[in-house]
C-alpha positions in Angstrom: 126.8 123.7 87.7 123.6 123.5 89.8 122.6 120.1 91.0 119.1 119.2 92.0 117.9 116.4 94.3 117.8 113.8 91.5 119.9 110.7 91.6 123.2 111.2 89.8 125.4 108.6 88.1 129.0 108.1 89.3 130.1 109.9 86.1 127.8 112.9 86.8 128.9 113.1 90.5 132.5 113.0 89.3 131.9 115.9 86.9 130.5 118.1 89.6 133.7 117.5 91.7 135.9 118.0 88.6 134.3 121.4 87.8 134.7 122.4 91.5 138.4 121.5 91.5 139.0 123.2 88.1 137.5 126.4 89.5 139.8 126.0 92.6 143.1 125.0 90.9 142.6 126.3 87.4 143.0 122.8 85.9 142.3 119.2 87.0 145.9 118.4 86.2 147.1 120.7 88.9 145.1 119.0 91.7 147.3 116.8 93.9 146.5 113.1 94.0 146.4 113.3 97.8 143.4 115.7 97.6 140.3 114.0 99.1 138.1 115.2 96.3 140.6 113.9 93.7 140.5 110.5 95.5 136.7 110.6 95.4 136.9 111.1 91.6 139.1 108.1 91.2 136.7 106.1 93.3 133.8 107.2 91.2 135.6 106.6 87.9 137.9 103.6 88.3 138.6 103.2 84.6 142.3 102.7 84.0 143.1 102.7 87.8 145.5 100.2 89.2 143.8 97.0 90.4 145.1 97.4 94.0 142.6 100.3 94.4 139.7 97.9 94.1 138.4 96.6 97.4 138.5 92.9 96.5 137.8 91.7 100.0 134.3 93.2 99.7 133.9 91.9 96.2 134.9 88.4 97.4 132.5 88.6 100.3 129.6 89.6 98.0 130.5 86.9 95.6 130.5 84.3 98.4 127.0 85.6 99.3 125.9 84.8 95.8 125.6 88.2 94.2 126.3 88.6 90.5 129.4 90.3 89.1 127.1 93.1 87.7 125.7 93.7 91.2 129.2 93.5 92.8 130.6 96.0 90.3 127.7 98.4 91.0 127.9 98.4 94.8 131.8 98.5 94.9 131.8 101.3 92.2 134.1 99.4 89.9 133.7 98.1 86.4 132.3 94.6 85.6 135.5 94.0 83.6 137.7 94.8 86.6 135.8 92.5 89.0 135.5 89.8 86.3 139.3 90.0 85.6 140.1 89.6 89.3 137.8 86.6 89.7 139.2 85.0 86.5 142.9 85.7 87.6 142.3 84.0 91.0 139.9 81.3 89.7 137.0 82.6 91.8 133.7 81.2 90.6 130.4 83.0 90.9 127.2 81.5 92.1 124.1 81.6 89.9 121.0 83.3 91.3 117.9 81.2 91.4 114.7 82.2 89.6 112.2 79.7 91.0 111.0 78.6 94.4 108.7 75.6 94.5 107.0 74.3 97.6 105.0 71.1 97.9 101.6 71.3 99.7 102.2 67.8 101.0 105.6 68.3 102.6 107.9 70.9 104.1 110.4 70.6 101.3 111.3 73.8 99.4 113.1 73.6 96.1 115.1 76.3 94.2 116.2 76.3 90.6 117.2 78.3 87.6 114.9 76.5 85.2 111.3 75.5 85.8 111.6 72.7 83.2 114.6 71.3 85.0 112.9 71.5 88.4 109.7 69.9 87.1 111.7 67.1 85.5 113.5 66.3 88.7 110.4 66.5 90.9 107.9 64.7 88.6 110.4 62.3 87.0 109.3 63.3 83.5 110.7 65.3 80.6 109.1 68.6 79.6 109.7 70.5 76.4 108.4 73.9 77.6 107.9 76.0 80.7 104.1 76.3 80.4 103.7 72.5 80.5 106.1 72.1 83.3 104.3 74.8 85.3 100.9 73.3 84.7 102.0 69.8 85.8 103.7 71.1 88.9 100.5 72.9 89.9 98.4 69.8 89.1 100.6 67.8 91.5 100.1 70.3 94.3 103.2 72.5 94.0 103.2 76.2 94.4 105.6 78.2 92.3 107.1 81.6 93.0 109.3 83.5 90.6 111.8 86.0 92.0 115.5 86.7 92.3 116.8 84.4 95.0 120.4 85.1 95.9 122.4 82.1 97.5 122.7 83.6 101.0 118.9 84.2 101.2 118.1 80.5 100.6 117.7 78.8 104.0 119.9 76.0 105.1 118.1 72.7 104.5 116.4 73.8 101.3 116.9 71.8 98.2 118.4 73.3 95.1 119.4 72.3 91.6 121.3 74.0 88.7 121.1 73.1 85.1 124.3 71.2 85.2 123.1 69.0 88.1 121.0 65.9 87.5 119.8 65.8 91.1 118.8 68.0 94.1 121.4 69.1 96.6 120.8 70.4 100.1 122.1 73.9 101.1 124.2 73.6 104.2 125.9 77.0 104.6 127.4 79.4 102.2 130.1 77.0 101.0 127.8 74.1 100.1 127.2 75.4 96.6 128.1 72.8 94.0 130.0 74.3 91.1 130.3 72.6 87.7 133.4 70.3 87.5 133.6 70.3 91.2 
């Protein structure tokens, strides 16, 4: 199997190694588990593997930083189900990424949130029924709005944030200052 310089999925990379081992050993079933290439196949295809093979320390560290389970699974080369099951088993909660960053032209305050309607309601002390109205009123009141993917560790300490289950702003003071629901 000839491989070009295109980016391969884990499955495709594992198939290349499997074909190589089958040529060498006659069958993949004859390859010893201690073989480094067999171990690489198990790393690339974690389906059905024992949970102790997953590097949960790295998964927990990434979770503490604020990355999603999807991202954690991708970079640790494990399934979302495996990461999710581990977090569920040990009651490890995930942080939600923020979509909006709002800054006032009249102050140094920076605000992060997951809903523009919720942010506008807290900042302007009004209720909004749609995002377009909330955005328009924020701009009229001198706020600038940025939409992006803001992961918890990238939000600076001292910034304000809110989540849909909070009825107020909180201040970020380190990685462990995130307010979970029912906390």
